[in-house]
C-alpha positions in Angstrom: 241.2 -3.3 7.6 242.3 -1.5 4.5 245.8 -1.2 3.2 246.4 2.3 4.5 245.4 1.4 8.1 247.6 -1.7 7.9 250.6 0.4 6.7 250.0 2.9 9.6 249.8 0.1 12.1 253.1 -1.4 10.8 254.8 2.0 11.0 253.6 2.4 14.6 254.9 -1.1 15.4 258.3 -0.2 13.9 258.5 3.0 16.0 257.7 0.9 19.1 260.5 -1.6 18.3 262.9 1.2 17.6 262.2 2.8 20.9 262.7 -0.5 22.7 266.0 -0.8 21.0 267.1 2.6 22.1 266.0 1.8 25.7 268.1 -1.3 25.6 271.0 0.7 24.1 270.8 3.3 26.9 273.1 1.4 29.4 276.0 1.7 26.9 275.6 5.5 27.0 276.3 5.7 30.7 280.0 5.9 30.1 279.4 9.2 28.3 277.4 10.7 31.2 278.4 13.6 33.4 279.5 12.4 36.9 276.2 13.8 38.3 273.1 12.7 36.5 271.1 15.9 36.3 268.0 14.3 34.8 267.5 11.8 37.6 267.8 14.2 40.5 264.9 14.1 43.0 264.4 16.8 45.5 263.7 15.7 49.1 260.5 17.7 49.6 257.1 16.3 50.9 255.2 18.2 48.3 255.3 20.8 45.5 252.7 22.5 43.4 252.8 24.1 40.0 250.5 26.7 38.5 250.6 27.1 34.7 249.1 29.1 31.8 249.5 28.3 28.1 248.6 29.9 24.8 248.2 27.7 21.7 247.6 28.9 18.2 245.7 26.2 16.3 246.6 25.5 12.7 245.6 28.2 10.2 245.0 27.1 6.6 245.3 29.3 3.5 241.9 31.0 3.0 240.8 30.7 6.6 238.7 33.7 7.8 239.3 33.0 11.5 242.0 32.0 13.9 241.4 29.8 17.0 243.5 30.3 20.1 243.4 28.1 23.2 244.2 29.6 26.6 244.7 26.9 29.2 245.2 27.2 32.9 246.4 24.3 35.0 247.3 23.4 38.5 249.1 20.2 39.9 250.3 18.7 43.1 253.1 16.3 43.7 253.3 14.4 47.0 256.5 12.7 48.2 257.7 12.3 44.6 255.2 9.5 44.3 251.6 10.8 43.8 250.7 13.3 41.2 247.3 15.1 40.6 246.6 17.7 37.9 243.7 19.8 36.8 243.4 21.6 33.4 240.7 24.0 32.0 240.9 25.5 28.5 239.2 28.6 27.0 239.0 29.0 23.2 239.1 32.4 21.5 238.0 33.0 17.9 239.5 36.0 16.1 238.6 37.3 12.6 241.4 37.2 10.0 239.6 39.3 7.2 237.5 42.4 7.1 235.1 40.9 4.5 232.5 38.5 5.9 234.2 39.1 9.3 233.3 36.7 12.0 232.6 38.1 15.5 235.2 37.4 18.2 234.0 34.9 20.8 235.5 33.2 23.8 234.1 29.9 25.2 235.1 27.2 27.6 236.5 23.8 26.6 236.4 20.4 28.2 238.0 20.2 31.7 240.4 17.5 32.5 241.7 15.8 35.7 244.6 13.4 35.9 245.9 11.2 38.7 249.3 9.3 38.5 251.5 7.0 40.5 255.2 7.4 40.0 257.7 4.6 40.6 261.4 5.4 40.6 264.4 3.2 39.6 268.1 3.9 39.6 268.1 5.2 36.0 264.5 6.0 35.3 260.9 6.2 36.4 257.5 4.6 35.6 254.3 6.4 35.6 250.9 4.7 35.8 247.8 6.8 35.8 244.3 7.7 34.6 242.7 10.8 33.3 239.0 11.9 33.0 237.8 14.6 30.5 234.5 16.2 31.4 232.1 17.6 28.7 232.2 21.2 29.9 232.8 22.6 26.4 230.3 23.7 23.7 228.9 21.0 21.5 228.2 21.3 17.8 224.4 22.0 18.3 224.9 24.9 20.7 227.8 26.2 18.6 225.6 26.4 15.5 222.7 27.9 17.4 224.8 30.6 19.1 227.2 31.3 16.1 230.2 30.3 18.2 232.8 27.5 18.0 232.6 23.8 19.0 235.0 23.0 21.8 233.8 19.6 23.0 230.8 19.3 25.4 229.8 15.9 24.0 231.1 12.9 26.0 233.0 11.9 29.1 236.4 10.4 28.1 238.4 8.0 30.3 242.0 7.1 29.7 244.6 4.8 31.4 248.2 5.2 30.6 251.7 3.9 31.3 255.0 5.8 30.7 258.6 4.9 31.2 261.5 7.4 31.1 265.1 6.3 30.9 267.7 8.8 32.1 271.1 8.8 30.4 272.5 12.3 31.1 272.3 14.5 29.1 269.6 12.6 27.2 266.4 11.0 28.4 264.2 8.6 26.4 260.5 8.2 26.9 258.0 5.4 25.8 254.4 5.6 26.7 251.1 3.7 26.0 247.6 5.0 26.4 244.2 3.3 26.2 241.0 5.3 26.1 237.2 5.1 25.7 234.2 7.3 26.2 231.1 6.8 28.3 228.0 6.3 26.1 226.1 9.5 25.6 223.9 11.1 23.0 224.4 13.3 19.9 221.4 15.2 18.4 219.1 12.9 20.3 220.7 9.7 19.1 222.8 7.4 21.3 226.5 8.1 20.6 229.7 6.4 21.7 233.4 6.5 20.9 234.4 3.0 22.0 238.1 2.6 21.9 241.4 4.4 21.1 245.1 3.5 21.6 248.1 5.8 21.7 251.8 5.4 21.5 254.3 8.1 22.6 258.0 8.1 21.9 260.1 11.1 23.0 263.7 12.3 23.5 264.9 15.2 25.7 268.5 16.6 25.7 269.8 19.0 28.3 271.9 21.8 27.0 272.8 23.0 30.5 271.1 23.0 33.9 268.5 25.5 32.7 267.9 24.8 29.0 266.6 21.7 27.2 265.5 20.6 23.8 262.7 18.1 23.4 261.1 16.1 20.5 258.1 13.8 20.7 256.0 11.7 18.4 252.4 10.9 19.6 250.5 8.4 17.5 246.9 7.5 18.0 244.5 5.0 16.4 240.8 5.0 17.2 237.8 3.0 16.2 235.1 5.0 14.4 232.3 6.4 16.5 229.0 4.5 16.9 225.6 6.2 16.5 222.8 3.9 17.7 223.8 0.5 16.4 225.7 1.8 13.3 229.4 2.6 12.8 229.8 6.1 11.4 232.8 5.2 9.3 234.3 2.1 7.8 237.9 3.2 8.6 239.8 3.8 11.8 241.1 7.3 12.5 244.9 7.7 12.7 247.0 10.7 14.0 250.7 11.1 14.2 251.7 14.4 15.8 255.4 15.3 15.7 256.5 18.1 18.0 259.7 19.8 18.9 260.3 22.3 21.7 262.6 24.4 23.8 262.3 25.1 27.5 264.0 27.1 30.1 263.7 26.8 33.9 265.3 28.2 37.0 263.5 25.5 39.2 260.7 27.9 40.1 259.8 29.6 36.8 259.6 27.6 33.5 259.1 28.9 30.0 258.6 26.7 27.0 257.9 27.0 23.2 256.6 24.0 21.2 255.9 23.5 17.5 253.9 20.5 16.3 252.4 19.1 13.2 250.0 16.2 12.5 251.9 14.1 10.1 248.8 12.1 9.2 247.3 15.4 7.8 250.1 16.8 5.6 248.0 19.9 4.5 247.3 20.9 8.1 249.4 23.8 9.4 251.7 24.1 12.4 250.4 24.3 16.0 252.4 26.8 18.1 252.3 26.7 21.9 253.8 29.0 24.5 253.6 28.0 28.2 254.7 29.5 31.5 254.5 27.8 34.9 255.5 28.7 38.5 256.4 26.0 41.1 255.8 26.4 44.8 257.8 24.3 47.2 258.3 24.2 50.9 261.7 25.2 52.3 264.2 22.4 52.7 264.7 21.5 56.4 
């Protein structure tokens, strides 16, 4: 393990300890809460479903001749405030940015994702334990080069398991999450290929401005072993990401709009990612 990787692991550990300290501090904040904890409210409905659509503008670097946009559609179902199932399917759009050596516009599918989660409620928070599966429905690098399009996945099946805890202290909620992931062995250009292990740590904070508007910030860190091709490691170092995001959302309980800005702190020269999202929630009438 080189010095840079050790430093990143140490920083991740410090963030983890800091979040644990904040969660332990949370009970002392209860005296500042509103009489009615808006964050912990649970509706007494047997089910609800949400349909969503999002637009993400991926980072554009100086000198780039193309822009990549992601259009994602999603649907989820929540049963008895306990069981959660979601489906997501992205489309990627390439647009030219110059008139010289102009690339042709294309739109291709990405990797589909399904997630299943169990939710456990406490007096002041909730636990989520779940798994997700990403299917290689996108375009791999070989097909992308052959068809003059963009690579959007299409390589491996990815499986993750995750745990997340959210602590409610109106008007603030704190989130801590851990994710472990791997891929199923596959092939790349005719050679066995595998991405064996990754671990992620999520820390987040949300603050309600009023019953409809909230601000949110989140740091998602990830550390992954290098891929293996045949019996060889493709790198001698582990890959580290640290994506810091901040967002604003508005909801009226049925319609939700959100704006999110994020940046990979591990890649300082990489630009901002900008995301817009709209969702509509369908619920049965209360008895």
